[in-house]
RODREN-917632 format. One line per 4 residues: number of its first residue (from 1); their letters; for each residue x, y, z of N, C-alpha, C, O. Coordinates in steps of 0.05 Angstrom, whole numbers, plus 5000, padded with zeros to 4 digits. Each point is the difference from the previous one (the first is absolute). Example, Ala and Ser with C-alpha at 12.3 -4.5 7.8 and 13.67 -1.06 7.14 Angstrom:
<recs>
1 = AS = 5264/4886/5156/4982/5024/5000/5018/5024/5000/5021/5000/5013; 4972/5021/4973/5016/5024/5001/4985/5022/5014/5010/5022/5004
</recs>
This chain:
<recs>
1 = MKAL = 2240/2983/3435/5021/4999/4980/4991/5014/4974/5015/5015/4988; 4961/4979/5004/4989/5013/4976/4999/5030/5003/5006/5015/4981; 4987/4994/5043/4998/5029/5005/5028/5012/4998/5003/5022/4990; 5017/4964/5021/5027/5010/4999/5009/5003/4971/5013/5020/4993
5 = LRGA = 4981/4960/4990/5008/5001/4972/4985/5022/4985/5012/5014/4983; 4962/4990/5024/4985/5022/4987/5012/5027/5008/5002/5018/4983; 5007/4984/5043/5012/5025/5009/5026/5005/4986/5006/5023/4992; 5010/4956/5004/5026/5003/4986/4995/5009/4971/5014/5017/4990
9 = ALML = 4966/4970/4997/4994/5007/4973/4991/5029/4997/5008/5014/4981; 4976/4996/5039/4991/5027/4999/5023/5019/5003/5001/5021/4986; 5018/4973/5032/5023/5018/5004/5017/5001/4975/5010/5021/4993; 4993/4956/4993/5015/5000/4976/4986/5017/4978/5013/5014/4985
13 = GLGL = 4960/4983/5015/4984/5016/4980/5003/5030/5005/4998/5015/4981; 5006/4993/5044/5003/5028/5007/5029/5009/4997/5006/5024/5004; 5012/4957/4988/5028/5008/4996/5015/4999/5026/5022/5011/5002; 4966/4977/5019/5014/4998/5026/5013/4973/5003/4992/4980/4987
17 = AAPV = 5029/5018/5028/5015/4975/5004/4983/4981/5017/4989/5009/5021; 5009/4966/4971/4986/4981/5016/5017/4992/5024/5025/5001/4999; 4963/4992/5024/5016/4992/5023/5015/4974/4994/4991/4983/4984; 5033/5015/5028/5016/4976/4997/4986/4977/5014/4995/5001/5024
21 = LACE = 4999/4978/4962/4986/4977/5012/5020/4982/5014/5025/5004/4997; 4966/4976/5017/5017/4982/5014/5014/4982/4979/4995/5002/4976; 5022/4981/5034/5015/4982/4983/4982/4985/4981/4978/4992/5008; 5030/5005/4967/4983/4987/4980/4996/4970/5007/4981/4988/4992
25 = LDRP = 5038/5001/5023/4997/4972/5009/4985/4998/5026/5003/5017/5017; 4980/4964/4985/4984/4996/5025/5015/4980/5019/4987/4988/5017; 5038/5010/4980/5018/4983/5016/5028/5012/4999/5004/5019/4985; 5014/4970/5031/5028/5011/4998/5013/4995/4973/4995/4979/4988
29 = LKIA = 5022/5039/5004/5017/4996/4977/5023/4981/5009/5014/5006/5019; 4989/4973/4967/5020/4980/5008/5025/5002/4982/4999/4996/4976; 5023/5012/5038/5025/5004/4986/5020/4979/5009/5002/4994/5023; 5013/4995/4958/5021/4980/5006/5021/5012/5019/5010/5022/4995
33 = GLDY = 4996/4964/5026/5019/5009/5019/5028/4988/4996/5010/4985/5017; 5002/5020/4959/5026/4990/4995/5020/5011/5020/4998/5023/5008; 5022/4961/5000/5017/5008/5023/5025/5015/4993/5014/5009/5018; 4994/4993/4956/5025/5014/4994/4994/5030/4998/4978/5009/4995
37 = DSAA = 5044/5007/5008/4997/5028/5006/4986/5017/4979/4982/5015/5008; 5025/4982/4967/4987/5018/4980/4970/4994/4998/4984/5018/4997; 5009/4956/5005/4971/4994/4999/4986/5009/5025/4977/5010/4998; 5036/4988/5025/4988/5009/5025/4996/5030/4999/4979/5011/5009
41 = FHTA = 5040/5004/4980/4998/5029/4997/4977/5008/4983/4983/5016/5007; 5015/4972/4969/4979/5008/4981/4973/4991/5010/4979/5013/4994; 5020/4964/5019/4975/4991/5012/4990/5020/5020/4976/5006/5001; 5042/5004/5015/4993/5020/5021/4991/5026/4987/4981/5013/5010
45 = VASA = 5032/4996/4969/4992/5025/4986/4972/4997/4989/4983/5017/5004; 5012/4961/4981/4973/4996/4988/4979/4996/5022/4978/5010/4997; 5029/4976/5025/4981/4996/5021/4992/5027/5013/4976/5004/5005; 5043/5013/5000/4994/5026/5013/4982/5017/4983/4982/5012/5009
49 = IAEK = 5023/4988/4964/4984/5015/4982/4972/4989/4999/4980/5014/4999; 5018/4959/5000/4973/4987/4999/4984/5006/5025/4976/5004/4999; 5038/4997/5024/4986/5005/5026/4993/5030/5003/4977/5006/5006; 5042/5011/4989/4996/5029/5006/4986/5014/4977/4985/5020/5005
53 = GFGC = 5019/4971/4971/4988/5014/4977/4973/4988/4991/4983/5015/4991; 5014/4958/5012/4976/4987/4989/4983/4988/5022/4979/4989/4995; 5029/5014/5030/4984/4990/5022/4998/4970/5002/4981/4990/5012; 5039/4996/4977/4999/4971/5001/5015/4989/5024/5020/5011/5009
57 = KVER = 4971/4967/5001/5015/4984/5019/5018/4982/4983/4993/4990/4979; 5032/5006/5031/5019/4984/4985/5008/4976/5017/5006/5003/5024; 4995/4974/4964/5008/4976/5013/5024/4988/4985/4998/4996/4976; 5024/5000/5037/5024/4989/4987/5000/4970/5004/4996/4989/5022
61 = VPGA = 5008/4997/4956/5000/4971/4999/5029/4990/4998/5012/5002/4979; 5000/4988/5042/5028/4992/4999/5004/4975/4984/4981/4984/4997; 5043/5012/4993/5006/4976/4985/5022/5004/4980/5010/5022/4997; 4997/4957/4989/5019/5001/4978/4986/5007/4974/4976/4998/4998
65 = IAPL = 5040/5010/4982/4989/5011/4976/4982/4981/4985/4978/5007/4991; 5030/4968/5006/4984/4981/4983/4972/4995/5012/4980/5003/4986; 5018/4990/5040/4973/4996/5011/4984/5025/5001/4975/4999/4998; 5038/5024/5005/4985/5025/5000/4988/5006/4973/4977/5010/4998
69 = VNGM = 5038/4985/4981/4990/5004/4973/4978/4980/4994/4980/5007/4987; 5023/4968/5022/4978/4981/4997/4975/5010/5014/4978/4997/4990; 5026/5014/5034/4978/5011/5015/4987/5023/4986/4976/5004/5002; 5040/5013/4984/4990/5022/4985/4982/4990/4977/4980/5012/4994
73 = GRGD = 5028/4966/4994/4984/4988/4979/4973/4991/5010/4980/5001/4986; 5020/4989/5039/4974/4990/5012/4984/5023/5011/4976/4996/5004; 5036/5028/5000/4985/5022/5012/5005/5002/5029/4987/5017/5013; 5031/4967/4999/5006/5002/5028/5019/5023/5006/5001/5010/5022
77 = VDIV = 5013/5000/4957/5017/5023/5002/4992/5019/4977/4996/4991/4978; 5003/5035/5028/4992/5019/4979/5024/5009/4984/4999/5001/4975; 5023/5006/5038/5023/5011/4986/5027/4990/5011/5002/4994/5024; 5017/5003/4959/5028/4995/5007/5016/5023/4989/4999/5005/4976
81 = MEIW = 5016/5009/5041/5013/5024/4991/5025/4996/4982/5009/5019/4988; 5002/4957/5012/5023/4995/4983/4998/4974/4984/5002/4979/5011; 4993/5024/4963/5002/4978/4981/5022/5006/4981/4998/5019/4984; 5024/4966/5017/5023/5005/4983/4996/4987/4973/5001/4976/4997
85 = LANP = 4993/5040/4983/4992/4990/4974/5022/4986/4984/4995/4982/4984; 5030/5026/5020/5022/4987/4986/5005/4972/5010/5012/4984/4986; 4980/5011/5038/5005/4974/5013/4976/4993/5017/5002/4996/5024; 4974/5001/4963/4975/4997/5016/4998/4973/5013/5009/4980/4989
89 = VEAW = 4979/5020/5035/4994/4974/5013/4981/4985/4982/4982/5012/4988; 5021/4962/5011/4984/4983/4983/4970/5004/5005/4983/4999/4981; 5010/5005/5044/4971/5004/5007/4989/5024/4986/4976/4999/4992; 5040/5022/5004/4990/5024/4987/4994/4994/4970/4979/5008/4990
93 = VKEA = 5039/4978/4997/4997/4993/4972/4974/4983/4997/4985/5005/4981; 5011/4976/5037/4977/4983/4998/4974/5016/5005/4981/4997/4985; 5018/5019/5036/4976/5015/5007/4994/5021/4979/4976/5006/4994; 5045/5007/4995/4995/5020/4979/4989/4987/4975/4982/5011/4987
97 = AAGK = 5029/4966/5005/4990/4986/4977/4971/4991/5003/4985/4999/4980; 5007/4996/5045/4972/4992/5005/4982/5024/5003/4976/4997/5003; 5035/5027/4995/4983/5024/5001/4991/5007/5028/4979/5013/5004; 5036/4977/5017/4991/5005/5027/5015/5023/5014/4991/5010/5021
101 = VEPL = 5031/4998/4967/5015/5023/5012/5009/5018/4977/5000/4992/4977; 5007/5033/5030/5009/5019/4980/5020/5020/5013/4999/5004/5024; 5019/5008/4960/5018/5020/5010/4985/5027/5001/4985/5007/4983; 5021/5008/5038/4990/5028/5002/5023/5019/4997/5011/5002/4978
105 = GTTF = 4997/5013/5042/5022/5019/4997/5027/4987/5000/5003/4976/5005; 5018/5040/4989/5028/4991/5000/5013/5009/5026/5005/5024/5003; 5000/4958/5014/5012/5007/5026/5027/5013/4995/5006/5021/5012; 5010/4968/4971/5024/5013/4989/5008/4985/4974/4996/4976/4998
109 = PDAS = 5013/5039/4982/5005/4988/4974/5028/4990/4996/5006/4989/4978; 5012/5014/5041/5028/4996/4996/5013/4983/5022/5022/5007/5009; 4965/4972/4999/5012/4982/5020/5023/4985/4988/5000/4994/4976; 5020/4999/5040/5023/4986/4990/5008/4977/5019/4993/5001/5024
113 = EGWF = 5020/4979/4965/5009/4977/5016/5028/4993/4991/5008/5006/4978; 5007/4981/5040/5027/4991/4992/5015/4989/5023/4990/4997/5022; 5035/4996/4972/5019/4989/5020/5019/5023/5008/5011/5013/4983; 4992/4991/5043/5016/5023/5009/5023/4992/5019/4999/4979/5013
117 = VPRY = 5021/5038/4987/5022/4999/5020/5004/5028/5010/4993/5019/4986; 5018/4985/5038/5005/5027/5009/5023/5013/4985/5019/4986/4992; 4980/5040/5005/5021/5014/4984/5027/4997/5014/5020/4999/4986; 4981/5001/5041/5026/4998/5013/5015/4974/4993/5024/4999/5005
121 = LVSG = 4962/4982/4984/5012/4975/4993/5015/5001/4973/5019/4986/4996; 4972/5032/4987/5010/5000/4972/5015/5026/4992/5012/5001/4979; 4987/5019/5038/5014/5025/4993/5011/5013/5026/4989/4995/5022; 5031/5021/4975/5012/5013/5022/5026/4986/5008/5006/4978/4991
125 = PDAK = 5010/5035/5027/5026/4989/5007/4999/4973/5015/5019/4985/4999; 4959/5010/5014/4998/4975/5015/4982/4979/4987/4992/4980/5012; 5003/5024/4962/4983/4981/4985/5013/4972/4999/5023/4998/4992; 4961/4982/5016/5010/4973/4999/4995/4986/4974/5012/4979/4994
129 = APEL = 4971/5032/4989/4993/4987/4975/4998/5022/4978/4979/5003/4988; 5043/5011/5006/4998/5022/4981/4993/4991/4972/4991/5017/4984; 5013/4958/5010/4993/4990/4973/4973/4986/4998/4993/4989/4979; 4992/5012/5043/4973/4988/5000/4981/5020/4988/4992/5020/5012
133 = KSVQ = 4999/4974/4964/4982/5018/4985/4975/4986/4991/4979/5013/4997; 5022/4961/4998/4978/4986/4989/4995/4974/5014/5016/4991/5017; 4961/4997/4977/4993/4974/5012/5020/4979/4992/5005/4981/5015; 5007/5022/4961/5020/4980/4991/5025/5001/5017/5016/4981/5000
137 = DLKR = 4989/5042/5013/5024/5002/5017/4996/4987/5028/5020/4996/5014; 4956/4997/4993/4995/4990/5027/5015/4974/5006/5008/4996/5023; 4995/4987/4957/5011/4973/5005/5028/5002/5013/5006/4985/5018; 5010/5034/4972/5027/5002/5011/5002/5015/5026/5021/5002/5012
141 = YKDL = 4956/5009/4996/4999/5014/5026/4984/4985/5021/4992/5012/5020; 5002/4963/4975/4982/4986/5018/5011/4998/5028/4985/5001/5020; 5042/4998/4983/5012/4998/5027/4996/5026/5015/4999/5000/5025; 4998/5022/4961/4995/5026/5013/4973/5000/5014/4997/5013/5020
145 = FADP = 4984/4972/4968/4973/4999/5011/4995/4974/5015/4977/4990/5000; 5043/4999/5012/5000/4973/5012/4975/4996/5018/4994/5017/5017; 4993/4961/4978/4977/4992/5017/5010/4983/5023/5011/4979/4996; 4986/5031/5029/5011/4985/5023/4987/4972/5004/5011/4983/5013
149 = DEPG = 4966/5014/4975/4986/4974/5003/5006/4981/4978/4993/4976/5001; 5019/5033/4977/5006/4984/4977/5029/5005/4991/5005/5016/4982; 5014/4970/5030/5028/5005/4993/5005/4996/4970/4990/4981/4988; 5026/5037/5001/5006/4999/4971/4980/5014/4982/5004/5001/4976
153 = KGRF = 4975/5010/5036/4980/5014/4985/4997/5029/5009/5005/5006/5024; 4987/5011/4958/4992/5027/5007/4971/5000/5008/4986/4980/4995; 5005/5042/5016/4971/5002/5007/4987/5022/4984/5009/5023/4999; 4970/4970/4987/4984/5019/4985/4973/5002/5013/4986/4980/5005
157 = YNCV = 5006/5045/5001/4974/5005/5013/4979/5004/4978/4999/5020/4986; 4985/4960/5011/4977/5000/4981/4977/5016/5013/5004/5011/5022; 4973/4991/4965/4978/5013/5013/4983/4979/5015/5008/4977/5003; 4969/5031/5007/4984/4984/5018/4990/4975/4987/4990/5001/4977
161 = AGWV = 5012/4977/5037/4990/4974/4989/4970/5003/4993/4984/5009/5016; 5009/4982/4960/4973/5002/4990/4994/5024/4983/4981/5000/4985; 5036/5021/5016/4997/5022/4982/5009/4993/4972/5017/4982/4997; 4972/5031/4983/5008/4994/4972/5030/5004/4996/5013/4984/4986
165 = CEGI = 4998/5037/5026/5028/5007/4996/5018/4977/5011/5022/4996/4990; 4969/4990/5030/5016/4978/5011/5005/4978/4979/5022/4990/4997; 4957/5003/4989/5003/4980/4979/5017/5010/4977/5016/4985/4989; 4981/5040/5003/5016/5012/4978/5030/4999/5008/5017/4992/4984
169 = NTKK = 4989/5017/5040/5028/5001/5009/5012/4973/5002/5024/4996/4994; 4960/4984/5015/5010/4973/5001/5008/4990/4973/5021/4987/4997; 4963/5019/4983/5006/4992/4972/5024/5015/4990/5017/4989/4985; 4985/5036/5023/5023/5016/4991/5027/4989/5011/5019/4998/4986
173 = LAAY = 4981/4994/5039/5023/4988/5012/5010/4976/4983/5024/4997/4995; 4957/4987/4997/5007/4976/4984/5009/5009/4972/5020/4989/4990; 4966/5029/4997/5006/5008/4973/5027/5014/4998/5015/4998/4980; 4993/5017/5042/5025/5014/5000/5023/4981/5010/5023/5009/5002
177 = GLAQ = 4971/4966/5004/5020/4981/5008/5010/5005/5029/5023/4994/5007; 4959/5017/5010/5007/5007/5027/4987/4982/5021/5006/5003/5024; 4977/4979/4968/4985/4984/5019/5017/4983/5018/4993/4994/5023; 5030/4996/4966/5018/4983/5016/5019/5017/5017/5014/4989/5017
181 = DFTN = 4987/5037/4978/5020/5017/5014/4987/5017/5022/5014/5011/5017; 4960/4993/4981/4987/5017/5019/4976/4987/5013/4984/4986/4987; 5013/5017/5039/4976/4990/5015/4977/5019/4993/5003/5024/5002; 4975/4964/4990/4977/5016/4993/4983/5005/5025/4983/4984/5007
185 = TRGG = 5023/5038/5006/4988/5006/5026/4974/5016/4996/5001/5023/4990; 4977/4966/5019/4974/5013/4996/4990/5011/5027/5003/4988/5020; 4985/5035/4979/4989/5012/5024/4973/4989/5007/4985/4993/4982; 5010/5005/5044/4974/4990/5008/4978/5022/4999/4977/4994/4999
189 = SGEA = 5032/5031/5001/4982/5023/4997/5017/5023/4989/5025/4999/5000; 4961/5022/4991/5015/5023/4990/5017/5013/5021/5022/5009/4994; 4969/4992/5031/5015/5013/5021/5024/4983/5008/5021/5011/5006; 4976/4963/4994/5022/4982/5007/5022/5002/4978/5024/5000/5007
193 = LVAA = 4968/5003/4968/5019/5002/4979/5016/5026/5003/5025/4999/4998; 4962/5023/5005/5014/5026/5001/5016/5002/5026/5021/5013/4999; 4971/4974/5022/5016/5001/5025/5027/4986/4996/5020/5009/5010; 4979/4969/4976/5025/4985/4995/5019/5016/4982/5024/5001/5005
197 = IEAS = 4964/5012/4974/5017/5016/4982/5011/5024/5015/5024/5006/4997; 4959/5008/5018/5009/5025/5013/5021/4994/5021/5018/5017/5005; 4981/4960/5008/5020/4993/5020/5028/5001/4988/5019/5009/5012; 4983/4981/4963/5026/5001/4986/5007/5028/4991/5023/5008/5002
201 = LKRK = 4957/5007/4988/5006/5027/4991/5009/5018/5022/5019/5016/4997; 4969/4982/5026/5008/5017/5023/5029/4994/5009/5014/5018/5009; 4994/4957/4988/5027/4992/5009/5020/5001/4976/5024/4993/5003; 4967/5016/4974/5016/5002/4976/5013/4974/4993/5024/4998/4994
205 = RPVV = 4960/4981/5007/5009/4973/4992/4991/4995/4972/4982/5012/4990; 5031/4969/4997/4992/4992/4973/4972/4987/5000/4994/4984/5018; 4989/5024/4964/4973/4988/4998/4990/5004/4971/5003/5021/4989; 4985/4958/5001/4988/5002/4973/4971/4990/5003/4995/4980/5013
209 = FYYW = 4987/5035/4975/4972/4995/5005/4982/5010/4977/5008/5018/4985; 4969/4970/5013/4979/5011/4983/4984/5021/5015/4995/4997/5024; 4998/5025/4963/4981/5018/5012/4986/5016/4978/5006/4996/4976; 4976/5020/5032/4983/5014/4981/4997/5030/5008/5004/5007/5023
213 = GPSW = 4988/5009/4958/4994/5027/5006/4972/5007/4987/4994/4991/4978; 4990/5024/5036/5008/5016/5023/5002/4984/5026/4985/4981/5004; 5033/5028/5013/5003/4989/5026/5017/5018/5017/5016/5016/4990; 4980/4983/5036/5017/5017/5018/5029/4992/4998/5018/5017/5003
217 = LLGA = 4987/4957/4992/5028/4991/5000/5016/5014/4977/5022/5008/5004; 4966/4994/4972/5013/5013/4978/5002/5030/5005/5018/5013/4989; 4964/4998/5026/5001/5028/5006/5020/5007/5022/5010/5022/5001; 4995/4959/5017/5017/5005/5023/5029/4993/4997/5018/5012/5013
221 = YDLV = 4988/4969/4969/5028/4990/4998/5010/5005/4971/4985/5000/4981; 5041/5003/5017/5013/5003/4974/5007/4972/4989/5019/4988/5008; 4964/5004/4973/5002/4973/4990/5006/5000/4970/4994/5020/4986; 5017/4959/5004/5006/4997/4972/4986/4975/4989/5002/4979/5011
225 = KLQE = 4983/5025/4967/4987/4978/4987/5020/4985/4982/5012/5013/4983; 4990/4961/5021/5018/4985/4983/4989/4998/4971/4976/4997/4996; 5042/5005/4985/4991/4999/4972/4991/4971/4993/5012/4980/5009; 4967/5019/4975/4991/4975/4989/4997/5003/4970/5001/5023/4990
229 = PPFD = 4996/4956/4995/4994/5003/4971/4976/5019/4997/4981/4997/5015; 5019/5021/4965/4978/5018/4996/4973/4985/4998/4999/4978/4990; 4981/5035/5020/4973/4987/4999/4993/4991/4972/5001/5015/4981; 4991/4960/5018/4991/4988/4975/4973/4987/5005/4999/4981/5015
233 = PKIW = 4980/5028/4972/4973/4989/5006/4997/4970/4995/4986/4986/5014; 5028/5004/4965/4998/4971/4995/5014/4984/5021/4989/4979/5009; 5034/5029/4999/5015/4986/5022/4984/5003/5026/4999/4981/5016; 4990/5042/4988/4984/5005/5025/4976/4981/5001/4994/4989/5021
237 = EELK = 4992/5007/4956/4977/4983/5000/5008/4971/5006/4986/4986/5014; 5037/5005/4974/5009/4973/5006/5008/4997/5029/4996/4980/5013; 5016/5042/4998/5008/5000/5028/4976/4996/5018/5002/4986/5021; 4976/5026/4972/4976/4997/5016/4986/4974/4997/4989/4989/5019
241 = TSDA = 5011/4999/4957/4984/4977/4995/5015/4973/5001/4987/4980/5006; 5039/5021/4989/5015/4975/4999/5010/4992/5028/5007/5018/5016; 4993/4956/4990/5011/4991/5026/5030/5001/5000/5012/5001/5021; 5000/4998/4955/5029/4999/4999/5010/5018/4976/5010/4989/4980
245 = PKQA = 4986/5037/5022/5009/5017/4978/5030/5000/4996/5015/4997/5020; 4994/5005/4955/5029/5000/4994/5012/5028/5003/5025/5002/5003; 4959/5018/4995/5010/5028/5000/4984/5016/5021/4978/4993/5008; 5034/5030/4999/4986/5019/5017/5005/5028/4990/5017/5005/4984
249 = TAYP = 4967/5013/5025/5001/5028/4991/4993/5018/5024/4989/4992/5020; 5018/5034/4976/4994/5019/5021/4970/5002/5004/4984/4995/4982; 5008/5013/5042/4972/5006/5005/4991/5024/4983/5016/5019/4996; 4960/4981/4994/4990/5024/4986/4992/5021/5020/4993/4994/5023
253 = TSRV = 5007/5031/4969/4987/5021/5015/4970/4995/5000/4989/4994/4979; 4999/5007/5044/4972/4991/5003/4981/5023/5006/5005/5017/5017; 4972/4982/4969/4978/5017/5007/4984/4986/5022/4993/4976/4997; 5002/5037/5025/4986/4988/5022/4973/5014/5003/4998/5024/5002
257 = VIGA = 4981/4960/4997/4973/5011/5000/4984/4992/5024/5007/4981/5015; 4970/5032/4989/4981/4993/5020/4981/4979/4988/4986/5006/4980; 5013/4970/5031/4981/4980/4991/4974/5002/5015/5000/5006/5024; 4978/4990/4962/4973/5002/5013/4982/4978/4991/5002/4991/4977
261 = NIDL = 4981/5001/5040/4978/4982/4992/4983/5014/4979/4995/5024/5003; 4996/4962/4977/4987/5012/4977/4974/5014/5008/4991/5018/4985; 4997/4975/5037/4975/5012/5009/5003/5026/5015/4980/5014/5005; 5045/4993/5003/5003/5023/5017/4992/5026/4985/4986/5017/5011
265 = AKKA = 5022/4985/4964/4993/5024/4985/4969/5003/4996/4990/5023/4998; 4996/4955/5001/4971/5001/4997/4987/5008/5026/4981/5015/5000; 5029/4975/5022/4988/5006/5027/5009/5027/5011/4984/5013/5014; 5040/4995/4980/5011/5025/5011/5015/5015/4979/5025/5001/5001
269 = PQLA = 4961/5011/4979/5014/5014/4978/5017/5023/5008/5021/5005/4988; 4971/5011/5033/5016/5022/5009/5026/4990/5013/5021/5012/4995; 4977/4968/5021/5023/4988/5012/5019/4989/4979/5024/5003/5002; 4964/4983/4978/5016/4989/4979/5014/5022/4983/5022/4996/4991
273 = SFLK = 4964/5026/5005/5012/5022/4985/5025/5011/5015/5020/5006/4987; 4978/4997/5039/5023/5008/5016/5024/4980/4996/5022/5009/4996; 4972/4965/5005/5021/4980/4997/5011/5000/4972/5024/4993/4996; 4960/5013/4984/5010/5002/4972/5019/5024/4997/5019/4998/4984
277 = NYTT = 4977/5023/5031/5017/5024/4999/5025/4997/5017/5019/5016/4997; 4982/4965/5020/5022/4997/5019/5026/4994/4985/5001/4982/4983; 5020/5034/5023/5026/4994/4988/5022/5015/5015/4997/5023/5009; 5026/4963/4995/5024/5012/5011/5023/4991/4984/4997/4990/4977
281 = TSDL = 5027/5013/5034/5024/4989/4986/5016/4983/5020/4996/5001/5024; 5022/4983/4964/5017/4983/5016/5018/5017/5018/5004/4994/5024; 5007/5027/4965/5018/5017/5015/4986/5014/5023/5011/5000/5023; 4965/5010/4973/4985/5013/5022/4994/4980/5022/5003/5006/5024
285 = TSKM = 4989/4970/4968/4994/4979/5020/5024/4993/5016/4999/4997/5024; 5024/4999/4963/5025/4992/5014/5008/5022/5020/5008/4994/5022; 4989/5031/4969/5008/5022/5018/4982/5001/5025/5009/5004/5022; 4965/4991/4974/4981/4999/5022/5007/4978/5020/4999/5003/5024
289 = LAEA = 5008/4974/4964/5006/4976/5017/5026/5003/5015/5003/4992/5023; 5017/5020/4963/5026/5005/5013/4997/5020/5023/5012/4997/5021; 4972/5023/4975/4995/5020/5021/4986/4987/5023/5006/5007/5023; 4975/4976/4972/4986/4986/5022/5019/4983/5016/4999/4999/5024
293 = REKG = 5019/4987/4962/5019/4983/5014/5018/5016/5017/5007/4993/5023; 5002/5030/4967/5019/5017/5015/4986/5011/5025/5013/5002/5021; 4962/5005/4977/4985/5010/5022/4991/4979/5020/4992/5006/5023; 5009/4969/4968/4990/4978/5017/4970/4998/5001/4989/4991/5020
297 = VTPE = 4998/5017/4958/4971/4998/4999/4992/4979/4979/5017/4992/4983; 4959/4998/5018/4990/4979/4982/4993/5013/4973/4995/5024/4998; 5003/4959/4981/4991/5010/4974/4971/5012/5003/4994/5019/4986; 4990/4969/5031/4973/5010/5004/5001/5029/5012/4984/5017/4992
301 = QQAL = 5034/4987/5027/5002/5027/5012/5012/5020/4979/4992/5023/4999; 5026/4967/4984/5011/5017/4980/4980/5008/4978/5002/5020/4987; 4978/4963/5010/4978/5006/4981/4986/5026/5008/4993/5016/4982; 5004/4989/5044/4988/5025/5009/5018/5024/4995/4991/5022/4994
305 = VFLK = 5036/4973/5009/5019/5021/4993/4998/5007/4971/5000/5024/4992; 4998/4956/4991/4996/5004/4971/4975/5017/4995/5001/5019/4984; 4977/4974/5028/4975/5015/4996/5002/5029/5009/4987/5018/4989; 5029/4986/5032/5002/5028/5011/5020/5017/4984/4998/5024/4999
309 = TKAD = 5022/4963/4988/5022/5015/4988/5000/4999/4969/5013/5016/4987; 4972/4965/5002/5000/4997/4971/4971/5003/4988/4992/4985/4983; 4995/5036/5027/4972/5004/4990/4999/5006/4970/4980/4994/4987; 5042/5017/5002/5001/5005/4972/4998/4974/4983/4992/5000/4977
313 = VWKA = 5017/4978/5036/4999/4974/4986/4972/4988/5002/4987/4994/4980; 5003/5002/5045/4975/4985/5003/4975/5015/4994/4979/4988/4994; 5021/5039/5008/4976/5015/4994/4992/4997/4970/4977/5004/4993; 5043/4990/4990/4994/4997/4972/4984/4974/4994/4989/4997/4979
317 = WLPA = 5010/4986/5041/4985/4975/4996/4970/5003/5006/4985/4982/4994; 5007/5041/5018/4974/5002/5012/4985/5025/4991/5012/5020/4992; 4961/4979/5009/4984/5025/4996/5007/5019/5023/5008/4991/5022; 4989/5034/4973/5008/5021/5020/4986/4996/5027/5012/5004/5021
321 = DIAA = 4962/4989/4979/4986/4997/5025/5009/4976/5016/5002/5002/5025; 5005/4976/4962/5010/4977/5014/5028/5006/5011/5007/4993/5022; 5010/5021/4962/5027/5007/5008/4999/5018/5025/5016/4997/5018; 4964/5021/4983/4997/5017/5023/4992/4984/5025/5010/5007/5022
325 = KVAS = 4974/4973/4975/4992/4984/5022/5024/4984/5011/5004/4998/5024; 5013/4992/4958/5024/4986/5008/5018/5019/5016/5010/4993/5021; 4995/5030/4968/5017/5020/5012/4991/5008/5028/5016/5001/5019; 4958/5003/4984/4989/5008/5026/5001/4977/5019/5002/5004/5024
329 = GL = 4996/4972/4966/5001/4976/5017/5028/4994/5011/5003/4985/5019; 5017/5028/4969/5028/4996/5010/5006/5018/5023/5022/5000/5011
</recs>
């Protein structure tokens, strides 16, 4: 090993490029295996670059966001590709305050969340709810969204049970005076949630639901976000912290970052530098995911399409020699 380092130093002294060494980590890079599409896509992009460009083995650790972030604080997970800063999971706030995790690159700076209905429901000659424009209008349209399991109530599709957004939406239903009029339907998984929503969209049935972007759903269907009171940071803070908030507000536009265990940059500075440079947009991600859905391929497979067709994006994250290794590895 000493001889190898002396040789590398000699080559640098002569102005020659040193050989690319093996992965800086002497173990697999452990990436959170979040199951929803945008996270799966970006996890696959980062994994492919770490493997092909830096010679690292990658191990995906499946699970929900809160235990994965707790694991990142302990060092059981190295990175989580999506930490939504406008609405962070409590575990992130705690681990960041303790100095155990840190943000690296910005996965995308313009994520959005809200309550949606299909455009065919509110506009066009066959629109059944042409005056449905805001969350305040939902009460008089509850029969349109009738829940077959709860007579007299509409059905609202919340996000996955246990996710931060599920708690926020539950409080919003109460604050908007809709809790008695709509069944708060929570998905058991991201795929189960979107399957239920898409079943209605394909049949052009009435459906109201929470969703987020980037996502293939927002890229594939013509949807309308219902108006809410403009984002107010004070109301938002109360919405997050109070068990019974009196008011609600629109979701903020969120910067989504790559979270990392604090020791990763010390152990693997080149790998950390790549992750600090990592950035895309919500629109680009949604388009990639919608294209994957249309083709019937997984977000992981679409990540390779991204690497093959969007080199102008990802090569900016890397030194030229590493970018060349990734390209040749494809």
